[in-house]
C-alpha positions, 0 to 999 in steps of 0.5 A: 172123597177122592183125589182125581188128577188132570194133566195136559200139554199143548202139543204131541211133542211135549211130555206128560211124565212130570205132571203125572208124577207130581199128581201121583205123589199128591195122592191121586189114584185116578189121573186123566191126561191129554195133549190138547190146547188149553185155550178152549174147553171144547174137544178136550175128551180127557177133561170131559171124561175127568169131569164126568168121573168126579163125584160130590166131595172129590177134589180135582188136582192139577199142577197149575191152572193153565193146565186146566184152562187158559181162558178166564171165562172157561176157568170161571165157568169150570170152577162154578160147575165144580162148586155146584157139585161140591167138588174142590179144585187144588193146584200142587204148584200154586197156592190154589185150593177152592176149599178156602177163601184165600185159595179162591182169590188167588185162583181168580188173580192167576186166571187173569194173568193166564188169559192176558198171556194167551191174548199176547200170544194170539196177538203175536200170531195174528201179526205173524199171519199178516206178515205171511200174507204180505209175502204170499206165504199164508194158505189159511186153515184146512176145511173143518172136520164138521163137514164130515160129521155125517160120515163120522156118525155113519162109520161109528154106528157101523162099528168102526173105532174112533181111531179108525174113523179118524184115519179113514176120514183124514181128521183128528181123533179129537174131532171125532169125539167132538162130533160124537159128543154133539150127536149124543147130546141130540140123541140122549137115549141112543148108545154108540158102539164102543161107549164105556160104562162110567167108572166107579170110585169104589175100585181100589188099587195100589197104583194110580190109573192113567187115562191118556188121550192124544190127538 
């Protein structure tokens, strides 16, 4: 049984140092971290890697539940997925530990508040967009990276790194990973250049290992 940490901040100008230090102090020997929004699970490569790394009997450690998800539905689905694999969830700064009934109940309660906070923020954002439109200052979102999905696949198969593909096509690296993940699900027997072998928990070392992914 291992303690595996996950840390997240929403923007590139925020710092992961505090969360990583707390998780290391909590005994995590492997820590995944990234700079991505927590309003949805899609596109969070470090979280996907973390969930893939976890094994039966492990404990996923976070500092607060909003680091894992700000969506109540995503949080509930994630906890259900972990429980199905006999993986526990623990928060260092909140009374959350899914190995106990009280810890599960507190998790559900905080999940409701986290989603409520997110909805309030989204409502304020919509109001801001409406005001910007009224002033003629709102330009809308840029075209989606999915329009370049075929180019992402072709360049990756040609041997370019994920970062090189993102730079060449002018899209975020998270978009590249998202497109490749969808392609892998459609082609389960295929192997993409640069894919890593799934890590083993048999590795032992004195220091925690950090895997950080930023957009």
